[in-house]
mmCIF file of the N, C-alpha and C atoms, coordinates in Angstrom:
data_MODEL
# 
_entry.id   MODEL 
# 
loop_
_atom_site.group_PDB 
_atom_site.id 
_atom_site.type_symbol 
_atom_site.label_atom_id 
_atom_site.label_alt_id 
_atom_site.label_comp_id 
_atom_site.label_asym_id 
_atom_site.label_entity_id 
_atom_site.label_seq_id 
_atom_site.pdbx_PDB_ins_code 
_atom_site.Cartn_x 
_atom_site.Cartn_y 
_atom_site.Cartn_z 
_atom_site.occupancy 
_atom_site.B_iso_or_equiv 
_atom_site.pdbx_formal_charge 
_atom_site.auth_seq_id 
_atom_site.auth_comp_id 
_atom_site.auth_asym_id 
_atom_site.auth_atom_id 
_atom_site.pdbx_PDB_model_num 
ATOM 1   N N  . UNK A 1 1  ? -6.564  25.087  -19.487 1.00 0.00 ? 1  UNK A N  1 
ATOM 2   C CA . UNK A 1 1  ? -5.897  23.577  -20.166 1.00 0.00 ? 1  UNK A CA 1 
ATOM 3   C C  . UNK A 1 1  ? -5.331  23.808  -21.332 1.00 0.00 ? 1  UNK A C  1 
ATOM 4   N N  . UNK A 1 2  ? -5.813  24.920  -22.301 1.00 0.00 ? 2  UNK A N  1 
ATOM 5   C CA . UNK A 1 2  ? -5.237  24.608  -23.658 1.00 0.00 ? 2  UNK A CA 1 
ATOM 6   C C  . UNK A 1 2  ? -3.815  25.207  -23.437 1.00 0.00 ? 2  UNK A C  1 
ATOM 7   N N  . UNK A 1 3  ? -3.734  26.171  -22.908 1.00 0.00 ? 3  UNK A N  1 
ATOM 8   C CA . UNK A 1 3  ? -2.307  27.187  -22.441 1.00 0.00 ? 3  UNK A CA 1 
ATOM 9   C C  . UNK A 1 3  ? -1.465  26.371  -21.826 1.00 0.00 ? 3  UNK A C  1 
ATOM 10  N N  . UNK A 1 4  ? -2.025  25.315  -20.978 1.00 0.00 ? 4  UNK A N  1 
ATOM 11  C CA . UNK A 1 4  ? -0.960  24.576  -20.849 1.00 0.00 ? 4  UNK A CA 1 
ATOM 12  C C  . UNK A 1 4  ? -0.248  23.399  -21.375 1.00 0.00 ? 4  UNK A C  1 
ATOM 13  N N  . UNK A 1 5  ? -1.627  22.858  -22.253 1.00 0.00 ? 5  UNK A N  1 
ATOM 14  C CA . UNK A 1 5  ? -0.834  22.341  -23.471 1.00 0.00 ? 5  UNK A CA 1 
ATOM 15  C C  . UNK A 1 5  ? 0.466   22.825  -24.162 1.00 0.00 ? 5  UNK A C  1 
ATOM 16  N N  . UNK A 1 6  ? -0.328  24.018  -24.714 1.00 0.00 ? 6  UNK A N  1 
ATOM 17  C CA . UNK A 1 6  ? 0.647   24.593  -25.767 1.00 0.00 ? 6  UNK A CA 1 
ATOM 18  C C  . UNK A 1 6  ? 2.296   25.068  -24.930 1.00 0.00 ? 6  UNK A C  1 
ATOM 19  N N  . UNK A 1 7  ? 2.104   25.324  -23.930 1.00 0.00 ? 7  UNK A N  1 
ATOM 20  C CA . UNK A 1 7  ? 3.115   25.397  -23.091 1.00 0.00 ? 7  UNK A CA 1 
ATOM 21  C C  . UNK A 1 7  ? 3.915   24.673  -22.803 1.00 0.00 ? 7  UNK A C  1 
ATOM 22  N N  . UNK A 1 8  ? 3.513   23.278  -22.555 1.00 0.00 ? 8  UNK A N  1 
ATOM 23  C CA . UNK A 1 8  ? 3.784   22.035  -22.470 1.00 0.00 ? 8  UNK A CA 1 
ATOM 24  C C  . UNK A 1 8  ? 5.008   21.333  -23.954 1.00 0.00 ? 8  UNK A C  1 
ATOM 25  N N  . UNK A 1 9  ? 4.357   21.844  -24.801 1.00 0.00 ? 9  UNK A N  1 
ATOM 26  C CA . UNK A 1 9  ? 4.530   21.276  -26.068 1.00 0.00 ? 9  UNK A CA 1 
ATOM 27  C C  . UNK A 1 9  ? 5.999   22.136  -27.013 1.00 0.00 ? 9  UNK A C  1 
ATOM 28  N N  . UNK A 1 10 ? 6.005   23.208  -25.944 1.00 0.00 ? 10 UNK A N  1 
ATOM 29  C CA . UNK A 1 10 ? 7.462   23.916  -26.390 1.00 0.00 ? 10 UNK A CA 1 
ATOM 30  C C  . UNK A 1 10 ? 8.168   24.341  -25.372 1.00 0.00 ? 10 UNK A C  1 
ATOM 31  N N  . UNK A 1 11 ? 7.990   23.907  -24.309 1.00 0.00 ? 11 UNK A N  1 
ATOM 32  C CA . UNK A 1 11 ? 9.307   24.312  -23.048 1.00 0.00 ? 11 UNK A CA 1 
ATOM 33  C C  . UNK A 1 11 ? 9.986   23.109  -22.936 1.00 0.00 ? 11 UNK A C  1 
ATOM 34  N N  . UNK A 1 12 ? 11.106  23.163  -23.340 1.00 0.00 ? 12 UNK A N  1 
ATOM 35  C CA . UNK A 1 12 ? 12.292  22.380  -23.280 1.00 0.00 ? 12 UNK A CA 1 
ATOM 36  C C  . UNK A 1 12 ? 12.967  21.928  -21.629 1.00 0.00 ? 12 UNK A C  1 
ATOM 37  N N  . UNK A 1 13 ? 12.768  23.067  -20.941 1.00 0.00 ? 13 UNK A N  1 
ATOM 38  C CA . UNK A 1 13 ? 13.938  22.990  -19.328 1.00 0.00 ? 13 UNK A CA 1 
ATOM 39  C C  . UNK A 1 13 ? 12.975  22.033  -18.707 1.00 0.00 ? 13 UNK A C  1 
ATOM 40  N N  . UNK A 1 14 ? 13.633  20.880  -18.525 1.00 0.00 ? 14 UNK A N  1 
ATOM 41  C CA . UNK A 1 14 ? 12.985  19.868  -17.287 1.00 0.00 ? 14 UNK A CA 1 
ATOM 42  C C  . UNK A 1 14 ? 12.124  20.289  -16.392 1.00 0.00 ? 14 UNK A C  1 
ATOM 43  N N  . UNK A 1 15 ? 12.964  20.719  -15.538 1.00 0.00 ? 15 UNK A N  1 
ATOM 44  C CA . UNK A 1 15 ? 12.170  21.235  -14.190 1.00 0.00 ? 15 UNK A CA 1 
ATOM 45  C C  . UNK A 1 15 ? 10.928  22.295  -14.611 1.00 0.00 ? 15 UNK A C  1 
ATOM 46  N N  . UNK A 1 16 ? 10.656  22.722  -15.652 1.00 0.00 ? 16 UNK A N  1 
ATOM 47  C CA . UNK A 1 16 ? 9.828   23.970  -16.395 1.00 0.00 ? 16 UNK A CA 1 
ATOM 48  C C  . UNK A 1 16 ? 8.798   23.052  -16.676 1.00 0.00 ? 16 UNK A C  1 
ATOM 49  N N  . UNK A 1 17 ? 8.820   21.773  -17.226 1.00 0.00 ? 17 UNK A N  1 
ATOM 50  C CA . UNK A 1 17 ? 8.017   21.059  -17.778 1.00 0.00 ? 17 UNK A CA 1 
ATOM 51  C C  . UNK A 1 17 ? 7.271   20.022  -16.869 1.00 0.00 ? 17 UNK A C  1 
ATOM 52  N N  . UNK A 1 18 ? 8.090   20.156  -16.078 1.00 0.00 ? 18 UNK A N  1 
ATOM 53  C CA . UNK A 1 18 ? 7.723   19.288  -14.569 1.00 0.00 ? 18 UNK A CA 1 
ATOM 54  C C  . UNK A 1 18 ? 6.612   20.102  -14.035 1.00 0.00 ? 18 UNK A C  1 
ATOM 55  N N  . UNK A 1 19 ? 6.687   21.450  -13.804 1.00 0.00 ? 19 UNK A N  1 
ATOM 56  C CA . UNK A 1 19 ? 5.712   22.086  -13.050 1.00 0.00 ? 19 UNK A CA 1 
ATOM 57  C C  . UNK A 1 19 ? 4.945   22.463  -14.090 1.00 0.00 ? 19 UNK A C  1 
ATOM 58  N N  . UNK A 1 20 ? 4.890   22.699  -15.266 1.00 0.00 ? 20 UNK A N  1 
ATOM 59  C CA . UNK A 1 20 ? 3.833   22.295  -16.024 1.00 0.00 ? 20 UNK A CA 1 
ATOM 60  C C  . UNK A 1 20 ? 3.026   21.740  -16.270 1.00 0.00 ? 20 UNK A C  1 
ATOM 61  N N  . UNK A 1 21 ? 3.323   20.200  -15.992 1.00 0.00 ? 21 UNK A N  1 
ATOM 62  C CA . UNK A 1 21 ? 2.699   18.708  -16.048 1.00 0.00 ? 21 UNK A CA 1 
ATOM 63  C C  . UNK A 1 21 ? 2.054   18.865  -14.782 1.00 0.00 ? 21 UNK A C  1 
ATOM 64  N N  . UNK A 1 22 ? 2.705   19.334  -13.678 1.00 0.00 ? 22 UNK A N  1 
ATOM 65  C CA . UNK A 1 22 ? 1.949   19.140  -12.229 1.00 0.00 ? 22 UNK A CA 1 
ATOM 66  C C  . UNK A 1 22 ? 0.787   20.084  -12.065 1.00 0.00 ? 22 UNK A C  1 
ATOM 67  N N  . UNK A 1 23 ? 0.948   21.330  -13.095 1.00 0.00 ? 23 UNK A N  1 
ATOM 68  C CA . UNK A 1 23 ? -0.325  22.064  -13.013 1.00 0.00 ? 23 UNK A CA 1 
ATOM 69  C C  . UNK A 1 23 ? -1.290  21.642  -13.784 1.00 0.00 ? 23 UNK A C  1 
ATOM 70  N N  . UNK A 1 24 ? -0.825  20.743  -15.192 1.00 0.00 ? 24 UNK A N  1 
ATOM 71  C CA . UNK A 1 24 ? -2.244  20.055  -15.989 1.00 0.00 ? 24 UNK A CA 1 
ATOM 72  C C  . UNK A 1 24 ? -2.648  19.044  -15.134 1.00 0.00 ? 24 UNK A C  1 
ATOM 73  N N  . UNK A 1 25 ? -1.563  18.255  -14.565 1.00 0.00 ? 25 UNK A N  1 
ATOM 74  C CA . UNK A 1 25 ? -2.399  17.133  -13.973 1.00 0.00 ? 25 UNK A CA 1 
ATOM 75  C C  . UNK A 1 25 ? -4.069  17.739  -12.793 1.00 0.00 ? 25 UNK A C  1 
ATOM 76  N N  . UNK A 1 26 ? -3.222  18.459  -11.629 1.00 0.00 ? 26 UNK A N  1 
ATOM 77  C CA . UNK A 1 26 ? -3.836  19.036  -11.042 1.00 0.00 ? 26 UNK A CA 1 
ATOM 78  C C  . UNK A 1 26 ? -5.105  19.777  -11.426 1.00 0.00 ? 26 UNK A C  1 
ATOM 79  N N  . UNK A 1 27 ? -5.224  20.441  -12.528 1.00 0.00 ? 27 UNK A N  1 
ATOM 80  C CA . UNK A 1 27 ? -6.133  21.276  -13.608 1.00 0.00 ? 27 UNK A CA 1 
ATOM 81  C C  . UNK A 1 27 ? -7.085  20.020  -14.049 1.00 0.00 ? 27 UNK A C  1 
ATOM 82  N N  . UNK A 1 28 ? -6.706  18.755  -14.407 1.00 0.00 ? 28 UNK A N  1 
ATOM 83  C CA . UNK A 1 28 ? -7.321  17.861  -15.119 1.00 0.00 ? 28 UNK A CA 1 
ATOM 84  C C  . UNK A 1 28 ? -7.927  16.713  -13.958 1.00 0.00 ? 28 UNK A C  1 
ATOM 85  N N  . UNK A 1 29 ? -7.402  17.239  -13.257 1.00 0.00 ? 29 UNK A N  1 
ATOM 86  C CA . UNK A 1 29 ? -8.226  16.195  -11.738 1.00 0.00 ? 29 UNK A CA 1 
ATOM 87  C C  . UNK A 1 29 ? -9.424  16.831  -11.012 1.00 0.00 ? 29 UNK A C  1 
ATOM 88  N N  . UNK A 1 30 ? -9.356  18.243  -11.298 1.00 0.00 ? 30 UNK A N  1 
ATOM 89  C CA . UNK A 1 30 ? -10.459 19.278  -10.632 1.00 0.00 ? 30 UNK A CA 1 
ATOM 90  C C  . UNK A 1 30 ? -11.380 19.663  -11.784 1.00 0.00 ? 30 UNK A C  1 
ATOM 91  N N  . UNK A 1 31 ? -10.975 20.417  -12.780 1.00 0.00 ? 31 UNK A N  1 
ATOM 92  C CA . UNK A 1 31 ? -11.601 21.324  -13.605 1.00 0.00 ? 31 UNK A CA 1 
ATOM 93  C C  . UNK A 1 31 ? -12.243 20.409  -14.428 1.00 0.00 ? 31 UNK A C  1 
ATOM 94  N N  . UNK A 1 32 ? -11.688 19.273  -14.918 1.00 0.00 ? 32 UNK A N  1 
ATOM 95  C CA . UNK A 1 32 ? -12.331 18.711  -15.954 1.00 0.00 ? 32 UNK A CA 1 
ATOM 96  C C  . UNK A 1 32 ? -13.545 17.439  -15.749 1.00 0.00 ? 32 UNK A C  1 
ATOM 97  N N  . UNK A 1 33 ? -14.479 18.275  -16.271 1.00 0.00 ? 33 UNK A N  1 
ATOM 98  C CA . UNK A 1 33 ? -15.888 17.038  -16.152 1.00 0.00 ? 33 UNK A CA 1 
ATOM 99  C C  . UNK A 1 33 ? -15.643 15.632  -16.472 1.00 0.00 ? 33 UNK A C  1 
ATOM 100 N N  . UNK A 1 34 ? -16.225 14.546  -16.127 1.00 0.00 ? 34 UNK A N  1 
ATOM 101 C CA . UNK A 1 34 ? -15.892 12.966  -16.503 1.00 0.00 ? 34 UNK A CA 1 
ATOM 102 C C  . UNK A 1 34 ? -17.375 12.668  -17.110 1.00 0.00 ? 34 UNK A C  1 
ATOM 103 N N  . UNK A 1 35 ? -17.172 12.492  -18.088 1.00 0.00 ? 35 UNK A N  1 
ATOM 104 C CA . UNK A 1 35 ? -18.533 12.297  -18.753 1.00 0.00 ? 35 UNK A CA 1 
ATOM 105 C C  . UNK A 1 35 ? -18.437 10.686  -19.454 1.00 0.00 ? 35 UNK A C  1 
ATOM 106 N N  . UNK A 1 36 ? -18.889 9.808   -18.949 1.00 0.00 ? 36 UNK A N  1 
ATOM 107 C CA . UNK A 1 36 ? -19.271 8.867   -19.443 1.00 0.00 ? 36 UNK A CA 1 
ATOM 108 C C  . UNK A 1 36 ? -19.670 8.736   -21.067 1.00 0.00 ? 36 UNK A C  1 
ATOM 109 N N  . UNK A 1 37 ? -19.126 8.346   -21.931 1.00 0.00 ? 37 UNK A N  1 
ATOM 110 C CA . UNK A 1 37 ? -18.837 7.659   -23.026 1.00 0.00 ? 37 UNK A CA 1 
ATOM 111 C C  . UNK A 1 37 ? -19.740 6.590   -23.707 1.00 0.00 ? 37 UNK A C  1 
ATOM 112 N N  . UNK A 1 38 ? -19.201 5.665   -22.981 1.00 0.00 ? 38 UNK A N  1 
ATOM 113 C CA . UNK A 1 38 ? -20.108 4.185   -22.997 1.00 0.00 ? 38 UNK A CA 1 
ATOM 114 C C  . UNK A 1 38 ? -20.651 3.749   -21.982 1.00 0.00 ? 38 UNK A C  1 
ATOM 115 N N  . UNK A 1 39 ? -21.037 2.598   -22.146 1.00 0.00 ? 39 UNK A N  1 
ATOM 116 C CA . UNK A 1 39 ? -21.959 1.968   -20.989 1.00 0.00 ? 39 UNK A CA 1 
ATOM 117 C C  . UNK A 1 39 ? -21.771 0.462   -21.234 1.00 0.00 ? 39 UNK A C  1 
ATOM 118 N N  . UNK A 1 40 ? -20.767 -0.129  -20.308 1.00 0.00 ? 40 UNK A N  1 
ATOM 119 C CA . UNK A 1 40 ? -20.490 -1.295  -21.077 1.00 0.00 ? 40 UNK A CA 1 
ATOM 120 C C  . UNK A 1 40 ? -21.624 -2.447  -20.340 1.00 0.00 ? 40 UNK A C  1 
ATOM 121 N N  . UNK A 1 41 ? -22.068 -3.306  -21.026 1.00 0.00 ? 41 UNK A N  1 
ATOM 122 C CA . UNK A 1 41 ? -22.992 -4.541  -20.363 1.00 0.00 ? 41 UNK A CA 1 
ATOM 123 C C  . UNK A 1 41 ? -21.832 -5.720  -19.990 1.00 0.00 ? 41 UNK A C  1 
ATOM 124 N N  . UNK A 1 42 ? -22.355 -6.181  -18.634 1.00 0.00 ? 42 UNK A N  1 
ATOM 125 C CA . UNK A 1 42 ? -21.718 -7.444  -18.584 1.00 0.00 ? 42 UNK A CA 1 
ATOM 126 C C  . UNK A 1 42 ? -22.578 -8.415  -18.487 1.00 0.00 ? 42 UNK A C  1 
ATOM 127 N N  . UNK A 1 43 ? -21.814 -9.794  -18.552 1.00 0.00 ? 43 UNK A N  1 
ATOM 128 C CA . UNK A 1 43 ? -22.877 -10.714 -18.814 1.00 0.00 ? 43 UNK A CA 1 
ATOM 129 C C  . UNK A 1 43 ? -21.965 -12.015 -18.089 1.00 0.00 ? 43 UNK A C  1 
ATOM 130 N N  . UNK A 1 44 ? -22.517 -13.097 -17.195 1.00 0.00 ? 44 UNK A N  1 
ATOM 131 C CA . UNK A 1 44 ? -22.089 -14.537 -17.125 1.00 0.00 ? 44 UNK A CA 1 
ATOM 132 C C  . UNK A 1 44 ? -22.784 -15.328 -17.507 1.00 0.00 ? 44 UNK A C  1 
ATOM 133 N N  . UNK A 1 45 ? -21.916 -16.317 -18.017 1.00 0.00 ? 45 UNK A N  1 
ATOM 134 C CA . UNK A 1 45 ? -22.785 -17.531 -18.338 1.00 0.00 ? 45 UNK A CA 1 
ATOM 135 C C  . UNK A 1 45 ? -22.873 -18.459 -17.341 1.00 0.00 ? 45 UNK A C  1 
ATOM 136 N N  . UNK A 1 46 ? -23.754 -19.446 -17.319 1.00 0.00 ? 46 UNK A N  1 
ATOM 137 C CA . UNK A 1 46 ? -24.004 -20.512 -16.194 1.00 0.00 ? 46 UNK A CA 1 
ATOM 138 C C  . UNK A 1 46 ? -24.649 -21.278 -16.936 1.00 0.00 ? 46 UNK A C  1 
ATOM 139 N N  . UNK A 1 47 ? -24.312 -22.936 -16.629 1.00 0.00 ? 47 UNK A N  1 
ATOM 140 C CA . UNK A 1 47 ? -24.673 -23.846 -17.189 1.00 0.00 ? 47 UNK A CA 1 
ATOM 141 C C  . UNK A 1 47 ? -23.684 -24.958 -16.562 1.00 0.00 ? 47 UNK A C  1 
ATOM 142 N N  . UNK A 1 48 ? -23.962 -26.145 -16.217 1.00 0.00 ? 48 UNK A N  1 
ATOM 143 C CA . UNK A 1 48 ? -23.311 -27.104 -15.752 1.00 0.00 ? 48 UNK A CA 1 
ATOM 144 C C  . UNK A 1 48 ? -21.964 -27.800 -17.158 1.00 0.00 ? 48 UNK A C  1 
ATOM 145 N N  . UNK A 1 49 ? -22.440 -27.646 -18.161 1.00 0.00 ? 49 UNK A N  1 
ATOM 146 C CA . UNK A 1 49 ? -21.730 -27.757 -19.454 1.00 0.00 ? 49 UNK A CA 1 
ATOM 147 C C  . UNK A 1 49 ? -20.451 -27.064 -19.558 1.00 0.00 ? 49 UNK A C  1 
ATOM 148 N N  . UNK A 1 50 ? -20.925 -25.877 -19.436 1.00 0.00 ? 50 UNK A N  1 
ATOM 149 C CA . UNK A 1 50 ? -19.967 -24.721 -19.604 1.00 0.00 ? 50 UNK A CA 1 
ATOM 150 C C  . UNK A 1 50 ? -18.558 -24.864 -18.829 1.00 0.00 ? 50 UNK A C  1 
ATOM 151 N N  . UNK A 1 51 ? -17.766 -24.469 -19.576 1.00 0.00 ? 51 UNK A N  1 
ATOM 152 C CA . UNK A 1 51 ? -16.166 -24.379 -19.087 1.00 0.00 ? 51 UNK A CA 1 
ATOM 153 C C  . UNK A 1 51 ? -15.654 -23.292 -19.673 1.00 0.00 ? 51 UNK A C  1 
ATOM 154 N N  . UNK A 1 52 ? -14.384 -22.708 -18.421 1.00 0.00 ? 52 UNK A N  1 
ATOM 155 C CA . UNK A 1 52 ? -13.485 -21.746 -18.545 1.00 0.00 ? 52 UNK A CA 1 
ATOM 156 C C  . UNK A 1 52 ? -14.394 -20.765 -19.252 1.00 0.00 ? 52 UNK A C  1 
ATOM 157 N N  . UNK A 1 53 ? -15.125 -20.095 -18.263 1.00 0.00 ? 53 UNK A N  1 
ATOM 158 C CA . UNK A 1 53 ? -15.978 -18.875 -18.571 1.00 0.00 ? 53 UNK A CA 1 
ATOM 159 C C  . UNK A 1 53 ? -15.437 -18.193 -17.350 1.00 0.00 ? 53 UNK A C  1 
ATOM 160 N N  . UNK A 1 54 ? -15.845 -16.773 -17.308 1.00 0.00 ? 54 UNK A N  1 
ATOM 161 C CA . UNK A 1 54 ? -15.613 -15.817 -15.657 1.00 0.00 ? 54 UNK A CA 1 
ATOM 162 C C  . UNK A 1 54 ? -16.889 -15.805 -15.278 1.00 0.00 ? 54 UNK A C  1 
ATOM 163 N N  . UNK A 1 55 ? -16.777 -15.405 -13.859 1.00 0.00 ? 55 UNK A N  1 
ATOM 164 C CA . UNK A 1 55 ? -17.904 -15.745 -12.855 1.00 0.00 ? 55 UNK A CA 1 
ATOM 165 C C  . UNK A 1 55 ? -17.872 -14.311 -12.525 1.00 0.00 ? 55 UNK A C  1 
ATOM 166 N N  . UNK A 1 56 ? -16.979 -13.585 -12.997 1.00 0.00 ? 56 UNK A N  1 
ATOM 167 C CA . UNK A 1 56 ? -17.097 -12.050 -12.092 1.00 0.00 ? 56 UNK A CA 1 
ATOM 168 C C  . UNK A 1 56 ? -17.613 -10.931 -13.130 1.00 0.00 ? 56 UNK A C  1 
ATOM 169 N N  . UNK A 1 57 ? -18.201 -9.888  -12.673 1.00 0.00 ? 57 UNK A N  1 
ATOM 170 C CA . UNK A 1 57 ? -19.093 -8.815  -13.232 1.00 0.00 ? 57 UNK A CA 1 
ATOM 171 C C  . UNK A 1 57 ? -17.758 -8.323  -14.123 1.00 0.00 ? 57 UNK A C  1 
ATOM 172 N N  . UNK A 1 58 ? -16.621 -7.981  -14.000 1.00 0.00 ? 58 UNK A N  1 
ATOM 173 C CA . UNK A 1 58 ? -15.543 -6.902  -14.439 1.00 0.00 ? 58 UNK A CA 1 
ATOM 174 C C  . UNK A 1 58 ? -15.196 -7.600  -15.606 1.00 0.00 ? 58 UNK A C  1 
ATOM 175 N N  . UNK A 1 59 ? -15.946 -7.589  -16.448 1.00 0.00 ? 59 UNK A N  1 
ATOM 176 C CA . UNK A 1 59 ? -15.530 -8.422  -17.649 1.00 0.00 ? 59 UNK A CA 1 
ATOM 177 C C  . UNK A 1 59 ? -14.789 -7.809  -19.258 1.00 0.00 ? 59 UNK A C  1 
ATOM 178 N N  . UNK A 1 60 ? -14.161 -6.383  -18.957 1.00 0.00 ? 60 UNK A N  1 
ATOM 179 C CA . UNK A 1 60 ? -13.660 -5.742  -19.770 1.00 0.00 ? 60 UNK A CA 1 
ATOM 180 C C  . UNK A 1 60 ? -12.305 -6.551  -19.867 1.00 0.00 ? 60 UNK A C  1 
ATOM 181 N N  . UNK A 1 61 ? -11.997 -6.434  -21.337 1.00 0.00 ? 61 UNK A N  1 
ATOM 182 C CA . UNK A 1 61 ? -11.171 -6.963  -21.978 1.00 0.00 ? 61 UNK A CA 1 
ATOM 183 C C  . UNK A 1 61 ? -11.163 -8.330  -22.178 1.00 0.00 ? 61 UNK A C  1 
ATOM 184 N N  . UNK A 1 62 ? -11.984 -9.444  -21.614 1.00 0.00 ? 62 UNK A N  1 
ATOM 185 C CA . UNK A 1 62 ? -12.562 -10.748 -21.701 1.00 0.00 ? 62 UNK A CA 1 
ATOM 186 C C  . UNK A 1 62 ? -13.115 -11.104 -22.765 1.00 0.00 ? 62 UNK A C  1 
ATOM 187 N N  . UNK A 1 63 ? -12.908 -12.061 -23.750 1.00 0.00 ? 63 UNK A N  1 
ATOM 188 C CA . UNK A 1 63 ? -13.847 -12.702 -24.377 1.00 0.00 ? 63 UNK A CA 1 
ATOM 189 C C  . UNK A 1 63 ? -14.127 -14.445 -24.530 1.00 0.00 ? 63 UNK A C  1 
ATOM 190 N N  . UNK A 1 64 ? -14.912 -14.720 -25.237 1.00 0.00 ? 64 UNK A N  1 
ATOM 191 C CA . UNK A 1 64 ? -15.318 -15.578 -24.822 1.00 0.00 ? 64 UNK A CA 1 
ATOM 192 C C  . UNK A 1 64 ? -14.487 -17.285 -25.967 1.00 0.00 ? 64 UNK A C  1 
ATOM 193 N N  . UNK A 1 65 ? -13.469 -16.556 -26.199 1.00 0.00 ? 65 UNK A N  1 
ATOM 194 C CA . UNK A 1 65 ? -12.587 -17.188 -27.213 1.00 0.00 ? 65 UNK A CA 1 
ATOM 195 C C  . UNK A 1 65 ? -12.527 -18.808 -26.791 1.00 0.00 ? 65 UNK A C  1 
ATOM 196 N N  . UNK A 1 66 ? -12.085 -18.716 -25.157 1.00 0.00 ? 66 UNK A N  1 
ATOM 197 C CA . UNK A 1 66 ? -11.620 -20.142 -24.354 1.00 0.00 ? 66 UNK A CA 1 
ATOM 198 C C  . UNK A 1 66 ? -12.889 -20.932 -23.809 1.00 0.00 ? 66 UNK A C  1 
ATOM 199 N N  . UNK A 1 67 ? -14.251 -20.289 -24.096 1.00 0.00 ? 67 UNK A N  1 
ATOM 200 C CA . UNK A 1 67 ? -15.053 -20.749 -23.520 1.00 0.00 ? 67 UNK A CA 1 
ATOM 201 C C  . UNK A 1 67 ? -15.977 -22.439 -24.064 1.00 0.00 ? 67 UNK A C  1 
ATOM 202 N N  . UNK A 1 68 ? -15.843 -23.387 -23.590 1.00 0.00 ? 68 UNK A N  1 
ATOM 203 C CA . UNK A 1 68 ? -16.346 -24.157 -24.382 1.00 0.00 ? 68 UNK A CA 1 
ATOM 204 C C  . UNK A 1 68 ? -17.749 -25.296 -23.728 1.00 0.00 ? 68 UNK A C  1 
ATOM 205 N N  . UNK A 1 69 ? -17.827 -26.179 -24.330 1.00 0.00 ? 69 UNK A N  1 
ATOM 206 C CA . UNK A 1 69 ? -18.960 -26.992 -23.604 1.00 0.00 ? 69 UNK A CA 1 
ATOM 207 C C  . UNK A 1 69 ? -18.531 -28.395 -23.577 1.00 0.00 ? 69 UNK A C  1 
ATOM 208 N N  . UNK A 1 70 ? -18.914 -28.926 -22.237 1.00 0.00 ? 70 UNK A N  1 
ATOM 209 C CA . UNK A 1 70 ? -18.233 -29.983 -21.909 1.00 0.00 ? 70 UNK A CA 1 
ATOM 210 C C  . UNK A 1 70 ? -20.089 -31.174 -22.384 1.00 0.00 ? 70 UNK A C  1 
ATOM 211 N N  . UNK A 1 71 ? -19.679 -32.437 -23.194 1.00 0.00 ? 71 UNK A N  1 
ATOM 212 C CA . UNK A 1 71 ? -19.957 -33.027 -23.514 1.00 0.00 ? 71 UNK A CA 1 
ATOM 213 C C  . UNK A 1 71 ? -20.904 -33.977 -22.314 1.00 0.00 ? 71 UNK A C  1 
# 
């Protein structure tokens, strides 16, 4: 993997770079272990007076900035 990155860093021929990039992608998708570095916790708000909230479990990137309570 490191050797491929090193070759990609100095290779200037487009066809050779394309071949090296394909090798890198193939190696990265098969030989590199996937290690989860974080565990995201999901939450959902519920209440009759809570407005503009998400009901889905996939809340990545969402905020509560637009959530409001109806009186």
